[in-house]
C-alpha positions as CSV (number, residue, x, y, z in Angstrom):
1,L,8.8,28.3,-160.9
2,C,4.6,27.5,-161.2
3,M,3.9,28.4,-157.7
4,L,5.4,31.7,-157.7
5,A,4.4,32.7,-161.2
6,A,1.0,31.8,-160.0
7,I,1.8,33.7,-156.6
8,D,3.0,36.4,-158.5
9,L,-0.4,36.8,-160.8
10,A,-2.4,36.4,-157.3
11,L,-0.7,39.6,-155.7
12,S,-1.0,41.0,-158.9
13,T,-4.8,40.3,-158.6
14,A,-5.3,41.6,-155.4
15,T,-4.4,44.9,-155.3
16,M,-4.3,46.0,-159.5
17,P,-7.6,46.4,-159.9
18,K,-7.9,48.7,-157.4
19,I,-4.7,50.7,-158.4
20,L,-6.1,51.2,-162.1
21,A,-9.7,52.6,-160.6
22,L,-8.1,55.0,-159.0
23,F,-5.4,56.2,-161.7
24,W,-8.1,55.7,-164.5
25,F,-11.3,56.9,-163.1
26,D,-10.4,59.1,-159.7
27,S,-11.3,55.9,-157.1
28,R,-10.3,57.1,-154.4
29,E,-12.6,55.0,-151.4
30,I,-12.5,51.7,-150.5
31,T,-15.1,50.4,-148.4
32,F,-13.2,48.6,-144.9
33,D,-14.4,45.2,-145.6
34,A,-13.2,45.2,-149.2
35,C,-9.6,47.1,-147.0
36,I,-8.9,43.9,-144.6
37,A,-9.7,41.6,-147.1
38,Q,-7.1,43.2,-149.5
39,M,-4.6,43.3,-146.6
40,F,-5.0,39.9,-145.5
41,F,-4.6,38.5,-149.4
42,I,-1.6,41.2,-149.8
43,H,0.2,40.1,-146.1
44,A,-0.3,36.1,-146.7
45,L,0.4,36.1,-150.9
46,S,3.8,37.9,-150.0
47,A,4.0,34.9,-147.2
48,I,3.4,33.1,-148.9
49,E,5.8,34.0,-152.1
50,S,8.7,34.2,-149.2
51,T,8.4,30.6,-149.0
52,I,8.3,30.0,-151.9
53,L,11.8,31.6,-152.3
54,L,13.8,29.7,-149.6
55,A,11.9,26.2,-150.9
56,M,13.9,27.5,-154.5
57,A,17.2,28.3,-152.1
58,F,16.9,24.5,-151.0
59,D,16.5,23.4,-154.4
60,R,20.0,24.7,-156.0
61,Y,20.9,23.5,-152.3
62,I,20.3,20.3,-153.2
63,A,21.2,21.2,-157.6
64,I,24.5,22.2,-156.3
65,C,25.7,20.3,-153.4
66,H,24.1,17.2,-153.5
67,P,23.5,16.5,-156.8
68,L,22.6,13.0,-157.9
69,R,20.5,13.4,-154.9
70,H,18.1,15.8,-155.9
71,A,15.9,14.0,-158.0
72,A,15.3,11.6,-155.1
73,V,14.5,14.6,-152.5
74,L,13.3,16.6,-154.8
75,N,10.7,14.7,-156.4
76,N,6.8,15.6,-157.3
77,T,5.3,14.7,-154.1
78,V,7.6,16.6,-151.8
79,T,7.2,19.6,-154.0
80,A,3.3,18.8,-154.1
81,Q,3.9,19.5,-149.8
82,I,6.5,22.2,-149.9
83,C,3.4,24.1,-151.7
84,M,1.5,23.5,-149.4
85,V,2.7,24.0,-146.5
86,A,4.0,26.8,-148.2
87,V,-0.1,28.2,-148.6
88,A,-0.8,26.9,-145.5
89,R,2.3,29.1,-143.4
90,G,0.7,32.0,-145.3
91,S,-2.2,32.5,-144.8
92,L,-2.7,30.7,-141.1
93,F,0.3,33.4,-140.0
94,F,-2.3,36.6,-141.4
95,I,-5.5,35.3,-140.1
96,P,-5.8,37.3,-137.1
97,L,-4.6,40.4,-138.9
98,P,-7.6,41.5,-139.8
99,L,-9.5,40.2,-136.4
100,L,-7.1,43.1,-134.5
101,I,-8.0,45.6,-137.3
102,K,-11.7,45.4,-136.6
103,R,-11.1,45.2,-132.5
104,L,-9.9,48.8,-133.2
105,A,-12.1,52.3,-133.4
106,F,-11.8,54.3,-136.8
107,C,-14.0,57.6,-136.2
108,H,-14.3,58.3,-139.5
109,S,-13.2,58.1,-143.0
110,N,-9.2,58.2,-143.4
111,V,-6.6,58.8,-146.3
112,L,-4.0,56.0,-146.1
113,S,-0.2,56.6,-147.3
114,H,-0.3,53.9,-150.0
115,S,-3.0,52.9,-153.3
116,Y,-3.5,49.4,-151.7
117,C,-4.0,48.7,-148.0
118,V,-1.1,47.1,-146.1
119,H,-1.6,46.7,-142.1
120,Q,1.3,48.3,-141.0
121,D,-1.1,51.7,-143.2
122,V,-4.4,50.5,-141.4
123,M,-3.4,50.5,-138.6
124,K,-2.0,53.8,-138.0
125,L,-5.2,55.4,-138.4
126,A,-7.1,54.3,-135.5
127,Y,-8.2,55.8,-132.3
128,A,-6.4,53.2,-130.3
129,D,-4.2,51.0,-128.4
130,T,-2.6,49.0,-131.1
131,L,0.2,47.6,-129.4
132,P,-1.7,43.7,-130.1
133,N,-1.4,44.7,-133.5
134,V,2.3,46.0,-133.5
135,I,3.7,43.1,-132.0
136,Y,1.9,40.4,-133.2
137,G,2.7,41.6,-136.8
138,L,6.2,42.3,-135.6
139,T,6.2,38.6,-134.8
140,A,4.8,37.2,-138.0
141,I,7.5,38.8,-139.7
142,L,10.2,38.2,-138.0
143,L,8.4,34.0,-138.0
144,I,8.0,34.3,-141.5
145,M,10.2,36.5,-143.8
146,G,13.1,36.9,-140.8
147,V,13.7,32.8,-140.8
148,D,13.1,32.4,-144.2
149,V,16.2,35.4,-145.2
150,L,18.2,33.5,-142.5
151,F,18.1,29.6,-144.2
152,I,18.4,31.8,-147.9
153,S,21.4,33.1,-147.0
154,L,22.8,29.9,-144.9
155,S,22.0,28.0,-148.1
156,Y,23.9,30.4,-150.2
157,V,26.6,29.9,-147.7
158,L,27.0,25.8,-147.8
159,I,26.6,26.6,-152.3
160,I,28.7,28.8,-152.1
161,R,31.5,26.9,-150.1
162,T,31.0,23.7,-152.0
163,V,31.7,25.6,-155.1
164,L,34.9,27.1,-154.4
165,Q,36.2,23.8,-154.4
166,L,35.1,22.6,-157.7
167,P,38.8,21.7,-159.8
168,S,38.3,24.6,-162.3
169,K,37.0,27.5,-163.2
170,S,34.5,27.0,-165.7
171,E,32.3,24.7,-162.9
172,R,32.9,27.0,-160.7
173,A,31.2,29.8,-163.5
174,K,28.4,27.2,-164.4
175,A,27.3,26.8,-160.9
176,F,27.0,30.5,-160.0
177,G,25.4,30.8,-163.0
178,N,22.6,28.6,-162.3
179,C,21.9,30.9,-158.8
180,V,21.8,33.3,-160.5
181,S,18.6,34.3,-161.1
182,H,16.9,33.2,-157.8
183,I,19.6,35.5,-155.9
184,S,18.3,38.4,-158.3
185,V,14.7,37.3,-157.5
186,V,15.7,37.4,-154.2
187,L,16.9,40.6,-154.4
188,A,13.7,42.3,-156.2
189,F,11.7,40.9,-153.4
190,Y,13.3,41.6,-150.1
191,V,15.2,45.1,-150.9
192,P,11.9,46.4,-151.7
193,L,9.8,45.1,-148.3
194,I,13.4,46.7,-146.4
195,G,12.8,49.8,-147.4
196,L,9.1,49.6,-146.9
197,S,9.5,48.8,-143.9
198,V,12.3,51.6,-143.3
199,V,9.9,54.2,-144.7
200,H,7.9,53.1,-142.5
201,R,9.4,53.5,-139.7
202,F,11.7,56.2,-139.9
203,G,10.0,58.1,-142.8
204,N,7.4,60.2,-141.0
205,S,8.6,63.3,-142.5
206,L,9.0,62.5,-146.2
207,D,7.1,63.4,-148.7
208,P,3.9,61.2,-149.1
209,I,4.6,60.6,-153.0
210,V,7.4,58.5,-151.2
211,H,6.0,55.7,-149.1
212,V,3.5,55.6,-152.4
213,L,6.2,55.1,-155.1
214,M,8.3,53.0,-152.7
215,G,4.9,50.6,-152.5
216,D,4.2,50.4,-155.2
217,V,7.9,49.9,-156.3
218,Y,8.1,46.8,-154.0
219,L,4.3,44.6,-154.9
220,L,4.4,45.7,-158.0
221,L,8.0,45.2,-158.9
222,P,8.8,41.3,-158.4
223,P,5.1,40.2,-160.9
224,V,6.6,42.6,-163.3
225,I,10.1,41.5,-163.0
226,N,10.5,37.8,-161.7
227,P,9.2,36.5,-165.7
228,V,11.5,38.3,-167.3
229,I,14.7,37.1,-165.1
230,Y,13.6,34.0,-165.5
231,R,13.0,34.0,-169.6
232,M,16.3,35.5,-169.5
233,K,17.6,32.4,-167.7
234,T,16.3,30.3,-170.2
């Protein structure tokens, strides 16, 4: 939970200053280097958060399916190692993105679809072949978030199978109750992400405000709702 809170705080820090400047001071410009830096941090931190959600799913799996081994399997050392792997995984996968963007040609000032910089948005403004960007971006998303969603789903299949074998209704309800907060956080993270991806892929005819709203919901909803979910749980 501490790692999740830290990632949410970092993600908000990477975007909120510019968003507030946009609304408060009508500051509609951002330098190319600042845009590239913001893009990297948004994608890297999102990947780290996805990995943390996978680790939390593994925690729920161990707690419900192997409760007697929970303390031994997920001790402080293992938890610290998981956090380091999450940071390294998210950072290393997205280091090439700024390099791929910098090789592209941008002829003049451009207008972004969102109130912050993301790879799909910046890439569309280039006057050059963006196929390497498309291939690498799609590969990174599939290898990180696609794999994470697959294993999160698998963990809950195993959890549901174990819970349904419990003898009493109260035990089953208690076991499912221990997963509600995590499921809510997973949905708050992945549903807006999928919606934003659909808008980018098929929403060329949509009103620009739809792109802005979907982008802001994707980036701002998890940091706002995650503390509320876990506060209600505790």
